[in-house]
C-alpha positions, -999 to 999 in steps of 0.1 A, spaced: 91 553 -129 99 551 -92 75 535 -67 61 568 -54 53 580 -90 38 546 -97 16 547 -67 4 582 -76 -5 570 -111 -23 540 -96 -44 562 -73 -54 583 -103 -64 552 -122 -85 538 -93 -102 571 -86 -114 574 -122 -130 540 -125 -167 545 -133 -165 583 -138 -150 586 -173 -116 601 -179 -108 625 -151 -73 620 -138 -51 649 -128 -16 654 -140 9 626 -134 45 630 -145 61 600 -161 99 600 -167 111 596 -203 135 568 -194 134 531 -205 111 511 -182 109 473 -185 74 457 -186 72 445 -150 49 446 -121 73 446 -92 109 435 -88 114 399 -99 78 395 -112 73 389 -150 40 393 -167 26 359 -179 -5 357 -202 -34 340 -185 -53 312 -202 -88 326 -198 -105 294 -210 -88 274 -183 -94 301 -157 -131 302 -164 -131 337 -179 -122 357 -148 -130 394 -147 -102 419 -154 -91 437 -123 -94 471 -140 -128 465 -156 -157 488 -147 -184 462 -140 -211 488 -133 -206 504 -167 -204 471 -184 -238 461 -170 -254 494 -182 -239 490 -217 -250 454 -219 -286 464 -211 -284 492 -237 -270 468 -264 -296 442 -257 -325 467 -258 -314 484 -291 -304 453 -310 -334 435 -296 -357 459 -314 -341 452 -347 -339 414 -342 -376 413 -334 -386 427 -368 -383 396 -389 -401 372 -365 -429 396 -362 -433 401 -399 -431 364 -404 -460 359 -380 -480 386 -399 -472 370 -432 -488 338 -420 -522 355 -413 -552 350 -436 -558 381 -457 -595 384 -448 -617 402 -423 -598 411 -392 -563 409 -408 -554 444 -400 -564 441 -364 -546 408 -360 -514 422 -376 -515 453 -353 -519 430 -323 -488 411 -333 -469 443 -339 -478 458 -306 -469 426 -287 -436 418 -304 -424 453 -316 -441 477 -292 -456 500 -319 -483 500 -346 -477 495 -383 -490 518 -411 -527 512 -416 -526 520 -453 -502 491 -460 -523 466 -440 -556 478 -454 -543 474 -490 -530 439 -484 -561 422 -498 -553 436 -533 -519 421 -539 -506 408 -506 -488 425 -478 -459 448 -489 -434 432 -466 -405 452 -480 -422 485 -470 -431 471 -436 -396 459 -430 -381 493 -438 -408 510 -417 -399 488 -387 -362 494 -392 -367 531 -391 -390 528 -361 -363 508 -343 -338 535 -352 -361 562 -338 -366 545 -305 -328 538 -302 -321 575 -308 -345 585 -281 -331 560 -257 -295 572 -263 -305 608 -260 -322 602 -227 -292 583 -214 -270 612 -226 -289 636 -204 -280 616 -174 -242 618 -182 -237 655 -174 -210 648 -149 -192 623 -171 -192 647 -200 -178 675 -179 -152 651 -164 -141 641 -200 -138 677 -211 -117 685 -180 -95 655 -187 -87 665 -223 -80 700 -212 -58 687 -184 -39 667 -210 -34 698 -231 -60 693 -258 -86 720 -265 -104 699 -292 -105 663 -302 -114 653 -338 -119 616 -344 -122 599 -379 -129 562 -377 -137 539 -406 -174 540 -416 -177 502 -410 -206 495 -388 -184 474 -364 -169 507 -353 -202 524 -346 -198 518 -309 -163 533 -309 -169 562 -285 -194 547 -261 -181 511 -259 -146 507 -273 -130 539 -259 -156 545 -232 -159 582 -240 -192 600 -235 -206 621 -263 -198 657 -259 -195 688 -281 -158 689 -271 -152 659 -294 -160 657 -330 -166 623 -347 -170 618 -385 -166 584 -401 -153 577 -436 -147 545 -455 -112 533 -447 -108 562 -423 -99 583 -453 -112 616 -439 -114 647 -460 -83 667 -452 -97 700 -465 -129 697 -445 -110 689 -413 -87 718 -419 -117 741 -421 -130 727 -388 -96 733 -373 -98 769 -385 -133 774 -370 -120 760 -337 -90 782 -336 -111 813 -346 -134 807 -317 -105 804 -293 -91 837 -307 -124 855 -305 -140 840 -274 -113 822 -255 -133 789 -257 -124 764 -245 -90 779 -239 -72 811 -248 -47 812 -276 -18 816 -252 -27 785 -231 -4 763 -250 -30 736 -257 -33 716 -289 -58 703 -314 -58 665 -315 -67 646 -347 -73 609 -343 -78 583 -371 -91 548 -364 -86 519 -387 -97 483 -380 -87 447 -385 -100 412 -379 -78 389 -359 -97 357 -368 -102 364 -405 -77 391 -415 -80 385 -453 -117 386 -455 -132 406 -425 -108 435 -424 -115 469 -439 -135 465 -471 -123 499 -483 -87 485 -483 -95 450 -495 -90 436 -460 -53 445 -463 -43 455 -428 -10 471 -439 -27 493 -464 -54 503 -438 -26 514 -414 -6 532 -441 -36 550 -455 -48 563 -422 -14 574 -412 -9 592 -445 -41 612 -440 -30 622 -405 3 634 -418 -14 653 -447 -37 670 -422 -8 682 -399 13 692 -429 -16 712 -444 -20 733 -412 17 738 -409 21 749 -446 -9 772 -444 -6 787 -409 29 780 -397 17 765 -365 20 727 -369 32 725 -334 -3 733 -321 -17 700 -336 -12 665 -324 -20 633 -343 -28 598 -329 -35 565 -347 -57 538 -332 -64 503 -345 -94 482 -335 -97 445 -337 -134 443 -345 -135 406 -334 -127 415 -298 -128 453 -296 -92 454 -285 -73 485 -295 -38 491 -307 -26 526 -299 3 540 -320 23 563 -298 38 596 -312 75 604 -305 89 636 -292 83 653 -326 47 641 -328 56 615 -355 38 581 -357 51 548 -368 32 517 -379 56 496 -357 54 517 -325 23 508 -305 8 491 -275 -14 461 -283 -41 460 -257 -50 424 -264 -16 414 -253 -18 437 -223 -53 424 -213 -42 387 -211 -9 396 -195 -26 414 -166 -58 394 -162 -46 374 -132 -30 404 -114 -43 427 -87 -58 460 -98 -26 479 -86 -3 455 -104 -24 457 -136 -26 495 -135 12 498 -131 17 474 -160 -4 496 -183 17 526 -174 49 507 -180 37 492 -213 33 527 -226 68 537 -215 82 505 -230 67 513 -263 80 549 -262 115 537 -255 116 507 -279 146 503 -302 149 491 -337 118 491 -359 94 518 -348 119 536 -326 112 573 -324 129 606 -314 122 610 -277 89 608 -258 56 626 -265 45 653 -241 31 642 -207 -5 649 -217 -4 625 -247 11 598 -226 -16 601 -200 -43 601 -227 -29 569 -242 -27 552 -208 -63 561 -200 -76 550 -233 -59 516 -229 -74 513 -194 -109 522 -206 -106 497 -234 -97 469 -209 -133 473 -196 -146 468 -231 -125 437 -237 -138 423 -204 -173 431 -217 -167 411 -248 -151 383 -228 -180 381 -205 -209 384 -229 -194 370 -261 -168 345 -248 -140 368 -259 -150 372 -296 -182 384 -313 -202 358 -332 -208 384 -360 -172 391 -369 -184 403 -403 -210 429 -413 -244 427 -396 -256 463 -400 -293 471 -399 -294 503 -420 -272 527 -440 -268 561 -423 -263 589 -448 -253 625 -440 -244 637 -406 -255 605 -389 -273 598 -357 -243 605 -334 -264 596 -303 -267 560 -314 -234 545 -305 -235 507 -308 -217 481 -327 -229 468 -361 -261 487 -362 -254 511 -390 -230 515 -419 -222 552 -422 -218 572 -454 -208 608 -446 -217 629 -476 -232 663 -485 -236 654 -522 -237 619 -536 -209 627 -560 -184 634 -532 -195 604 -511 -202 579 -539 -173 556 -528 -187 553 -493 -222 547 -506 -212 521 -531 -194 501 -503 -226 503 -482 -248 491 -510 -224 462 -517 -225 452 -480 -263 454 -479 -268 434 -511 -253 405 -491 -271 413 -459 -306 421 -472 -311 422 -510 -300 386 -515 -327 376 -491 -354 397 -506 -352 424 -480 -348 461 -488 -319 484 -480 -331 509 -454 -313 543 -460 -317 568 -432 -308 603 -446 -301 626 -417 -286 661 -415 -281 686 -387 -290 722 -389 -281 752 -367 -313 769 -354 -292 800 -347 -287 806 -384 -317 820 -403 -330 795 -429 -307 767 -418 -334 742 -413 -351 749 -446 -318 745 -465 -310 713 -446 -344 698 -454 -338 707 -491 -304 690 -490 -318 658 -475 -344 657 -502 -318 664 -529 -295 636 -516 -324 612 -515 -333 619 -551 -297 614 -561 -295 580 -543 -326 568 -559 -313 578 -593 -280 560 -588 -295 528 -575 -327 529 -596 -327 492 -602 -330 485 -565 -357 513 -561 -378 498 -589 -379 465 -571 -387 480 -538 -353 470 -525 -341 505 -514 -362 527 -492 -353 561 -478 -362 579 -446 -355 616 -442 -349 635 -409 -331 666 -396 -319 676 -361 -307 707 -344 -269 710 -338 -268 703 -300 -262 667 -291 -294 651 -279 -318 674 -298 -351 659 -310 -350 641 -344 -375 657 -368 -389 635 -396 -393 655 -428 -413 651 -460 -399 629 -487 -407 644 -521 -401 612 -541 
């Protein structure tokens, strides 16, 4: 990379700060580039503790402040539940109990509790399990409304992101992270990507996405391009991008890694990579057009939210050993100027592409892939700065701390860390592994403390399709019945409670609570 190209790339980086991913095309030469800032200057990691936790030069502080307020508000609603219910539990069950309980709920939670539960308390005491589940679902409802309202204010960022992906040569982006709740903030926080219909996100335990389902989604995407030319025509030369996201724990790798893989990091990487290769091979075998698909593998250290991006080679192949570790890059660039740090990110990508020995590939990926990787790394630097500033560089809850199990299509609007464990399923039989992992997690989080497992069953329907809502409601009720049957012992003790809702397909549509036929 010569100095003129570097300066062009840096101008792009600076212009996109605070606006999402919007750079125009920058050409990077596929030649070996040493990790350097300028001639004679070597990158040296900065001791952040000694430096008093300085801010990273590429961090978007305005976005960090907005996200911090959002996290505090959403998690604050959940954290207020137990203190409020403890205060209610200490009230005398006599005249005026219901009014006193409602006053506490309004003051500490901001909403009223079900009168029926409070009015029946004199018979056998307050049903705290039912109240806890009700409050969890109310907190979820308010969080969904907050995120949906915020989403309506991101019209420009959504369009910018769409344009960026198209500019990089991708007409669709399909992301499959692990269902672990610590990755629930993957899009909004870790990668800093706004929610948009251009990107599809479905989580699976261990990032083991369903290959057949994703091939069908690929087919639908390509059919629409063929029929309507949306978002690009079939002769545009753009690609379908499939991304898998695994996770690790740097401070406790043998205990707080991916539960689906027994906290074995090597297994988590290998399994995600295997699914990606199966997906691409399936399309190539069936449609003879494997070249129109790209795959990308990303790892997340859930202790710090630092990402590790595995970079494809010239043939689109990935390697567990060929990646850029953003944790190393963050500390190496912390004390630099914004221009120096931006240049270092670009050069780190080039260095990984041209590495030798373990992980060496066959040439460089196309320019759009390189620009995508570079911008994801830069976006993630803001999130690492966020964690450094608010959590002293590492989350206190390095393990599971989810508040509910999300079953079905999930509340895609709610993008925040450790709020929900996600089980993507249309029938309990096909998603039983995900659900069992979730129940195991919540036995430790809730059941062992006498609290119920809140299960939010949520599916999306397409209002354009006749009868879609009715069929979706029936599916939610059927899945709820199957869950109660499988975990009957918990249900009998009042330790598993379900909440059913549906939502129209467009992102940000109102959530509609539906009748539970239990």
